[in-house]
N, C-alpha and C positions, 0 to 999 in steps of 0.2 A: 755209427758215429756221425755220418753225414746227415742221416734223418734226424738224429737227436739234436744236432746243431741247428738244423732248419726249424725244428719244433721250438727250440729255445728262442730263436730269433723271432719266430712268429708270435710267441707268447710275449716277448719284450715289446714288440711293436703294438700288440693289442693292449697291453698295460699302459703304454705311453699314450695311445689314442684315447683310452678311457680316462686317463688322468687329465688330458687336455679337455675332454668333454666335461668332466667334473669341474674343472677350473672355470671354464667358460660359463657353465650354468650358474655356478655360485656367484660370479661377478655380475651377471645379468640380473639375478634376483636382488642383490644388495646394492646395485648401482645407484638407486635414488638416495641412499644414505650419504653420498659424497657431497650433497648440498646441505647437510646438517651443520649445526654449529656447536659451540661449547654450551652444555646444559648441566643443570643439577650440580653434582659434586665437581664437575669439570671447572666451574668458576672458582670455587674455593681451593681446590687441589692443584690446578694447573695455571689458571689465569692470575689469580691474586697471590699465589704462593710462588716466590722466585727462587726458593732454596735449591730446586732441582735444575734450574736453567743454566747448565754449564757442565763441563767435563774436567774441572780442576779437582785437585785433591780435596779441597774443602767441600765441593759439591758431592763428590763420590762418598766421602766420609758421612755426610748427611744422609745420603741414600741408604747406606748400610747400617745406620744407627737410629733412624727415625721410625716412629709408628704413626706419622701424620696421616690422617684420614682413617686410621684403624689398622688395616692389615700390614704385616711386614712384607715388603715387596721391593727389595733393592734392585732386582733385575728389571722389574717393570719401570721403576724410576729411571734406570739407566737407558732403557729403550726410548723413553720419552725425551731424555736429554739428547740422545743421538739424533732424533728427528728434529728437535729444536735447533741444534747446532747446524743442521743442514738447510732447514727451511724457515726457521723462525716460528713465531707463535700464531699460526693460522690453523684452523681446524681440519681442513681437507687433507694435508699430509698425514696427520695423526690418524684420520679415518682410513686413509689408503693403507697404512701399515696394519691397522686392525683387520681390514678386509683381506689383505694379503696373507696374514697369519691364519685367518679362518679358512681361506682357500687351501692353504698348505695343510691344515688339519684335516680338511675333507679328503684330500688326496692321500694323506698318511693313513686315514681311517680305512680307505679302500685297500691299502696294502696290509693293514692289520687284519682286516676281514679275510683277505686271501690266505693269510698264514693261519689264523686261528680257526676259521671254518674248514681249512684244509686238513686240520688235525682230526676232524669229525669224519670218520670213514663213511658213515651212512649218507653223508652229504657229498663228499668229494669223489667217492667211487662211482664208476659207471655213469658219469655225466660229462658231456662235452666241455672241454676247457673254456671255450668262449662263453658258454652258458653260465658256467660257474663264475667267471670273471664279471659277467653282466650282472649277476645277482649281487656280488660283492659291491660293485659300483652303485647299484640301486640302493643298497643299504647305506652306503656312505653318503649318497645324495639325499636320502631320507633324513639323515642327520644334518647335512650341510644346508639344505634348503628350508628346514623347519622354522616356522615363525618364532619358536621359543629361543632360537639363537640370536634374534635381533637385539635383545638387550645387551648381550655380551659383546656384540660386534659393533653396533651403532653408537654405543655409549663409550666415549673415549676413556673415561675413568676405568672401565672394565677391560682395558688392554690386558690386565692381569689374568683374566679368564682365558683369552685366546693364547697368550704367551705361555701360561702354565700348562694349558692343554696341549700345546705343541710339544713341549718336553715330556709331558705325560705319555703321549702317543709314541714318542721315540723310545721311552722307557719300556713300553709294552712290546715294541718291535725287538729291542735288544734282549728282553727277557725271553721271548719266544725263541730267539736264536740260541741263547745260552742253554735253555732246557732241551733243545734239540740235539745238543752235542753229548755223546755218551762219555761216561767216566768223569774224572775230576782233574783233568790235565790243566796245564797252564793256559791253553787256548780257551778252554771253557771258562775259567775264572777271569780271564781278560774280558770276556763278554759280560760277565757279571759285574766287573769293575766299571765298565762303560755304562751298564744299566744303572749302577749306583750314581754315577756322575750325572746322567740325564735326570734322574729322580731329584738330585740336589738342585739342579737348575730349575726344575718345576716348582720345588718348594720355595726357592728364592724369588720366584715370580708371584706366587700366591700359595698359601699353606694348605689349600683345600685338598691337595693330593696326599695328605698325611695318612689317609686310610689305605693307601696302596698295599702295604705289607699284608693286610687281611685279605684284600682282593686277590693278591697273588696266590694265597693259600687256596682260595676258592677256585682259581684257574688251575691249580695243581690237581684238584679233584676232577674238574671238567673245563676245558676239553683235553688237557694235557695228560690226564690219568696217571699222574705221578703219585697220587694218594688213593687208596681204595675207599669206596663208599661204604663205610661200616662204622659202628659205634660200639664199644670204645675203639679208638685208633690204637695201633700197635707202635712198636719201636721204629717202624719205617718213617714215622713223621718227624723223628728227632733231627736227622740231617736237614730236612726241609725247613724246620723251625730255625735251626742255626744259620741256614742260608739266608733267612729273612731278618736275622738279628741286626745287621748294619742298617737295613731299611727301617726297622723299628726304632733304632736309636735316632736316626735323622728325623723320622716322623714325630717322635716324642719331643725333640727340640723345637720342631716347627709348631707343634701344638702349644707348647709353653709360650712361644713368641706370639702366636695368634691370640692366646688368652690375655696376655699382657696388653696387646694392642686394642682389644675389644672390651677390656675390663669395665671401663666406665659405663658403656652402653649396656653390655650384656648383663652385668650383675644387677644393675638398676632394674632391668626388665624382669629378671628371675624373681626378685623379691616381690614384684607386683602380682605374679601368678604362682600358685602352688604346684607341687610335683604332679598331681593328677592332671591339672590343666596342661602342663608341659607334655606329659605322656600322650594325652589325647591329641594335642596339637601335632606331635610327631606322627601319630597314626594318620591324622588328616592330611598332613603334608605329603606323606609317602604315597597316598592314593591320588592326591591332587595332581602331582606331577605326571603320574602315569595317565590320568584321564586327559590332561592337557596335551600330552603327546599324541593321544588318539584323536582328540577333538580340540584342535588349536584355535578356538574362537574365543572372543571376549577376553583377550589378553590385556593385562594392565601393567603399568610400571610400578604400581603399589597395591598389593592385596593387603588391606589394612587389618592389623591385629588390634581390634577395638579395646578401649579401656574397660568396657563392660563385657568382655569376652566370657561367654557361657559355654563351657566344654560339654555340657549335657544336652545341648541342642542336637537334634538328630543329624543335622548337617555335619557336625564334628564327631559326636560319639558314634554315629552309625558308620561313617567312613573309617574311623579308627578301628572299630570292631571288624569290619571287612578286611582291613589290612592285617590285623592280628590273626584272623582265621586263615587267611591266605598264607601267611608266614609259617604258621604251625603246620598247615596241611602240606606245604612244600618240604618242610623239614622232615616229615615222616615219609614223604613220597619221593625223596631224592633218588633212591636207586632206580625207580621206574622212569622218572622225568628229570634226569640230571641236567639237561639243557635248560629247563625252566627254572630249576633251583639255582643253578649257577648264575643265570641272568638276574633273577630276583634278589638273591643275596648280594651279588656284586653291586646292584643298584642301591639296595638298602645301606650297605656299608659305606658307599661313596657319598650318599646324600645325608647320612646320619648327622654329621657335624652342623648342618644348616637347617635341621628340622625344628629346632626351637629349644633344645635343652639349655644351650647357652645363647639366649636370644640377643641378637644385635640389630637394633633398629625397630621400626614400627610395623614391619611386614609380617604376615603369617606365612607367606610364601613369596618367592621371587623367581621370575623366568630365568635369570642368570644362574641360579643354582642347578639348572638342568644341564649345563654345558658338558660336564664330565659324567654326571650321574646317569643320564639316559643313554649313554653309549651302548649298554647291553640291549636296550629296546631296538636300536637301529640294527644291531647284529641279528636279533630275533626276526626283524622284518626281512632281512636278506635270506636267512635260513628258511623262513616260512615260504617265501616266494619260490625258493629252489625246490623245496619239498613238493609244492603244488605242481611245479613243472615236471618233476620226476614222476609224480603219481599220475598225471594226465598230460602226456607230451603232446597229444593232438590239440590241446587247448592252448598251446604256447602263444600263438598270436593274440588270443584274448587276454592272457595273463600279461603279456608285454604292453598291450594297450591300456589295461587297467593301471598298471604300474606307471606308465607315462602320464596318464590323466591325474593320478594321485600326486605325483611329483610336480607336475605343472601347476596343480592347485596349490600345493605348498609354496611353490615359488611365487605365485601370485599373491598369496596371503603375506608372505615375507616382504615383498615389495611394498604392499600397503602398510605393513607394520613399521617399516623403516621411516615412513613419512611422519608418523606420530612423534618421532624423536627429532624433528627438525628444529624445534625451539622449545623453550620452557613452557610457553603458552599452549602449543599444540600437544605437548606431552601431558600436561595436567588436565587439559580439556578431554583427552582420551580417558584418563583415569576417572574423571567425573562421569563421563558417558557410560563407562562400564559399571560404576557404582556411585550413583548420585548422593549417597549418604556418607561418602568417604570424606570426612572433615579435614584430614591431612591434605588430601588432594585439592580440596576447595581452598584451603589456606594457601597452598603453594600456587594455585592458579591466581589467587588475589595478589600475591607478591609479584608474579610474572606480569600481570596486567599493570600493576603499579609501576614497575620498572620500565614498561613500554610506554607509560604516560596515560593509560586508560584508567583514570582514578575512579570513575563511576563504575566501570566493570569490576574494578578491584574491590570496591565497597560491597557490591552485590555478592561476590564470591566469599568475602570475609564475613559478611552478615550471615550467609548460609552456613559457613563453617561454625560460627558461634552458636547458631540455632541447633545444629546437629550435635554439638558437644559443648555445653555451657561451661565445662571445666577445662577446656582446651586453652591454655594460657597463650600459646603462640598466635592463635587467631585474634585474640584481644589485643596483643602487642602490635601485630602487623596492621590491624585496623587503626590503632592509635597513631602509627607512623603515617598512614594515609591522611588521617585527619590533621596531623601536624603539618604535613605537606600542603594541605589545603588552607592552612591558617586557622583551623577550628581548634583553638587551644583548649577550651573547656572540654570538648568531646575527646580530644587526644588524652588529656590528663585523666579523664574518667576511665578510658580504656587502659591506660597504664596502671591506674589504681587497681582495676579489676585483674589485670595480668599479674601484678605483684601479690595480690591477695591469694591467687591460685598458685603462684610460684614465687615465693619471696626471694629466691636466689637469682632471679632474672636480672642480671647486671645491666643489660641493654635498656630495659625498661626504666631502671633507676637513672641511667645516664640521660635518656631522652626526657624524662619527667623533670630532672634537675635543670636541663637546658630551658624547658618551658617556664619553670618556676623562676628562673633567673630573669627571663624576659618580662615576666609579670611583676617583677619588683619584689620578690620574696626571697631575699638572699640567704636567710638562715635555713629555710626549708630546702632551698637548692643545694646549699653546702652539705646538709645532712644526707641528701641523695648521693652527692659526689663522694662523700666519705664512705658511705656504705658500698658504693660501687667499687671503689679502690680496695676496700676490705675483702669483697667477694672475689675480685679478679686482680690480684696484686701484680700480675705480669701483663696487664693490658695497657699499652701505651696511650691509647685513646682516652682512657679514664683519667690519667694524670694530665693529659693535655687539656681536657675540658675543665678539670678542676683548677688547673693553672690559669685558664682564661677567666674563671670566676674570681680567683684571687687577684688577678690583674684589675678586673672591674672594681673590686672592693679596695684597691690600693694596698693589698698585702703583697708588697713587692718581693720580700724575702721568700715567702711561701710560694709565690708564682715561679720564681727562679728554681726553687727546689723541685716543683712539679714538672716544669719543662725539662729540667736536667734528667729527671727519672724517665720521662717519655723518650728523650734522646737516647738514653742508655738502652732502653728496651727496643727502640726502632730508630736507629740513627739515619735511616734512608729517607725519612720524611722531611722535606725542606721547611714545612710550616712550623715544625717544632723549633728548628734553629732560628727561624725568622721571629717567632714570638718571644723567644728568650732574648734575642737581640733587642726587641722593643722594650722589654723590661730593663735590660742593662743600659739602654740609652736614657731611660728615665732616671736611672741611678747614676748617670754621668760616668759610666764605665765604658769609655770610648774604645779601649783596646778589646774588651770583651765583645762589644757591639760589632766592631769590624770583623773580628774572628768568626762570630756566629753568622753574620751576613755573607761572608765569603764562603763559609761552609754550606749555607743554604743555596747560594748560587751554583756552587759546584755540584750539588746533588739534584737540583731542580731541572725538570724538563724544559724545553724551549717555550712551551705555552704556559708556564707557571704564572698565575695572575699577579703575584707580588714582585715579579722580576724588576719591573721599571722602578717601583718604589725602593726596593733594596739597592739598586744601582744609584739612585738619586741620593740616598742617605750616605752611601759610601763616598760619593763625590764630595759631600759636605764634610765628612769626618776625617778623611785622609788629608794629611798636610799638603801633599802634592796635587790633590784634586783628581787623581786618577780613579777610574771605576774599578 
């Protein structure tokens, strides 16, 4: 008893020491990211969108009912709101939380590896406990320090990855505990209920854990050996399938919500490419992530799925063929290599939803998709190192040295990769450096330079994007915006014309062209653009506001009031809408309406609002007592 207690205490201290080491190494590798800012989707989803900035019932209801930015992620929105309520809208606290979650995931993965690899007798038996724990810690660190993690950790929007991963790993821990208990008593089912709760929290953070029920069946085969390796399976699989039924129901609901959230983007992309294209893209992606895990160089924020995607190029068809052959071979060789089959099929099942069958976005692959999917590869790395040590114990110092060099190299690459996410300009410069023909990255680089004030650099990037893909409407539109900013009206209109010819439904191009035509003294053409813009986007307050301005210029006061009123209905928080309607009401000698609108504008306006002094001056004139 005394010896057993001392051994348990020693093991606890060893696990605690390794956990602290993992945490320290992870923080050191990712520390440069704390100087990063809001980039890419952060601006639209967090900075410009205020619906999540609070913990009231209205805010929480929005979090649990919205598909804003695509994924259904109420728990992620809630985590953002908690950070905002404590620190405000500054990027560093959000990044600190991301890094803290990733650090926790690295430590949790160490515990998962200790339990799961401990079920493999050929690895756990006849090996010193400290050596076994060191191998598990090395595998966890291989995951935690890998440069493929940078996108999920350094990008604030991808909080959903690390938060969902946190609950996913807890689910795996609880499942291992539940399966370790014999019989079907209440104690065992309590662990399964806890496992189901953790799984639900993971899905509420991001739906990509929806494949877990199938992964659990793979784990039942190996390493848990709850299912025999044979085909066809017998009746012994029925209780295990029933056990997974609640998980499958939750996963199905999450899949439906994910499909609803991504419907506009995904379905549009699927119609652009046929089923053969999609199948080959899936095969390419499955091998791409495995290769980048082994060779993590030339990583990019956007691996472009080009409009002229040719699935029969050797780069795509060849890798898809290798992936298919490997899958078939492992399916037949599972009895001999159960560890390899379990790792490969767990990986394939987890990564399947993001391989391209339901495409969302312009990427053929993305580093963030590896956060959960490549966990089996990290476990394989730990198991392989342990097998080498057991096979040649006298080479232990050499094996430890090689492992340290590899992990240090990964940490160095990760530190470098975090710096690419410092700003929008550095991000898209990196994407262009990896692929100079990436017209989407060139377009985004042009936009970033324009926002920074580098209009010449913006035009260079946007010209290059248009040359790379003459049918890319966004590049022509953004170049038109730069020309408009420079006062080159003719060049801007030409670019807007080209953008609308390529994409007639681009409402922003119609709005900007209408504004230019109004300035050029072409009111009828301007009105036609405004009308079409409102028709395309009937819920866009800015469209009504600009058309109202045009009506005001043309002295169509009734129509101007109607448009300003609709803009106010759609976005009552903008003081300019109230102020402009007050201007029209003043011209119509509606003093009460003018006073009411100006008061509302002042109530909603920030202190630096440009029209504040003018609004106060008008109120002093209109009020009988002369008070502001």
